[in-house]
VOGU-3710 file (C-alpha; in Angstrom, 3 decimals, decimal comma):
1> mnrfhgnqhk> -150,935/17,639/144,028  -152,615/14,260/143,748  -150,538/13,203/140,766  -147,215/14,299/142,336  -147,989/12,249/145,310  -149,008/9,207/143,163  -145,489/9,729/141,365  -143,477/10,101/144,788  -145,306/6,973/146,194  -144,210/5,002/142,973
11> kdvairrksa> -140,690/6,310/143,312  -140,757/5,211/147,050  -141,835/1,575/146,284  -139,315/1,289/143,493  -136,649/2,518/146,029  -137,791/0,083/148,808  -138,085/-2,850/146,296  -134,605/-2,134/144,820  -133,139/-1,809/148,550  -134,685/-5,138/149,478
21> glkkheseks> -133,132/-6,687/146,273  -129,802/-5,185/147,511  -129,936/-6,715/150,969  -131,091/-9,884/149,809  -128,022/-9,860/147,477  -125,624/-8,912/150,063  -126,775/-11,886/152,387  -126,334/-14,312/149,696  -122,805/-12,694/148,897  -121,797/-13,034/152,443
31> r> -123,126/-16,664/152,867
//
């Protein structure tokens, strides 16, 4: 259970980082 939660957290962080990078890229593209 704990290990699964840790993996889920890592995935969530990766997704958040990726989405943040996409937002940054989009704002640069629209500029």
